[in-house]
C-alpha positions in Angstrom: 110.4 -16.2 36.9 110.4 -19.2 39.2 108.2 -17.4 41.5 105.4 -17.0 38.7 105.8 -20.4 37.8 105.4 -22.5 41.3 102.7 -19.7 41.6 100.6 -20.7 38.5 101.3 -24.4 39.4 100.0 -23.8 42.8 96.7 -22.3 41.7 96.4 -24.9 38.9 97.0 -27.7 41.2 94.3 -26.8 43.9 90.2 -26.8 43.2 89.8 -23.5 41.7 92.6 -23.5 39.1 90.9 -26.9 37.9 87.7 -24.9 37.4 89.6 -22.3 36.1 91.0 -24.3 33.3 87.6 -26.1 32.7 85.9 -23.5 32.0 88.4 -21.8 30.0 88.1 -25.1 27.9 84.3 -25.1 28.3 84.6 -21.5 26.3 86.8 -22.6 23.8 84.6 -25.4 22.8 81.8 -22.9 22.8 83.4 -21.3 19.7 83.8 -23.5 17.2 80.0 -23.1 16.0 81.7 -19.4 14.8 84.1 -20.5 13.0 87.1 -20.3 15.6 88.2 -24.0 15.5 92.3 -22.2 15.2 91.7 -20.7 18.0 90.0 -23.4 20.1 92.6 -25.8 18.8 95.1 -23.7 20.2 93.9 -22.7 23.4 93.7 -26.1 23.9 96.8 -26.7 23.6 98.1 -24.4 25.5 96.1 -25.5 28.8 97.2 -29.0 27.4 100.8 -27.9 27.6 100.2 -25.9 30.4 98.7 -28.2 32.6 101.6 -30.7 31.8 104.1 -28.0 33.6 102.2 -27.8 36.3 102.2 -31.5 37.2 106.0 -31.7 36.3 106.6 -28.4 38.8 104.3 -30.6 41.3 106.5 -33.3 40.7 109.8 -31.5 41.1 108.8 -30.2 44.4 107.2 -33.2 46.3 110.9 -34.8 44.7 112.8 -32.3 46.6 110.3 -32.2 49.6 110.8 -35.6 49.8 115.1 -35.4 49.1 115.8 -33.0 52.1 113.4 -34.8 54.7 115.2 -37.9 53.4 118.8 -36.2 54.2 117.4 -35.2 57.7 116.7 -38.7 58.6 120.6 -39.6 57.3 122.0 -36.9 58.8 120.0 -37.7 62.4 120.8 -41.3 62.9 124.3 -41.3 63.7 125.2 -44.9 62.5 124.4 -44.2 59.3 126.8 -43.0 56.0 126.4 -39.7 54.8 128.1 -40.3 51.7 124.6 -40.7 49.9 123.6 -37.2 51.0 122.9 -35.1 47.5 123.1 -38.0 45.8 120.4 -36.8 43.4 122.7 -34.0 42.2 125.0 -36.2 40.6 124.9 -37.9 37.3 122.4 -40.7 36.3 126.0 -43.0 36.0 126.9 -42.1 39.5 123.5 -42.8 41.1 123.4 -46.4 39.1 127.0 -47.1 40.6 125.6 -45.9 44.3 123.0 -48.0 44.0 124.3 -50.9 42.9 127.0 -50.6 45.6 124.4 -50.5 47.9 122.1 -53.7 47.2 125.5 -55.0 46.7 125.9 -54.4 50.6 122.9 -54.7 52.0 122.7 -58.0 49.7 126.0 -59.1 51.9 124.3 -57.9 55.3 121.1 -60.0 54.8 123.5 -63.1 53.8 125.1 -62.9 56.7 122.6 -62.6 59.1 121.2 -65.8 57.8 
């Protein structure tokens, strides 16, 4: 199922997929004079849900790629600590605690260097 969703998101996030959605919406709208308002409403609702899913999937992929790249940078820099690698998989409270700790630590280092 994931492959299908990712393939659909990949197709719909490119110009041909966008044009397909626009054409489907135009055809649905053209059906209104023939008394198919319910069909049009249904089709446009489904299109809106699909587009929302595409945005969410693309956002997930982008975020996952950014995390992988940042983790690679953290691991590659020998003087960095690796305790934050994989933090994105923790619960929100743990992430907030780590963020507060890092901000406090950065603030202390900035104050010490002045």
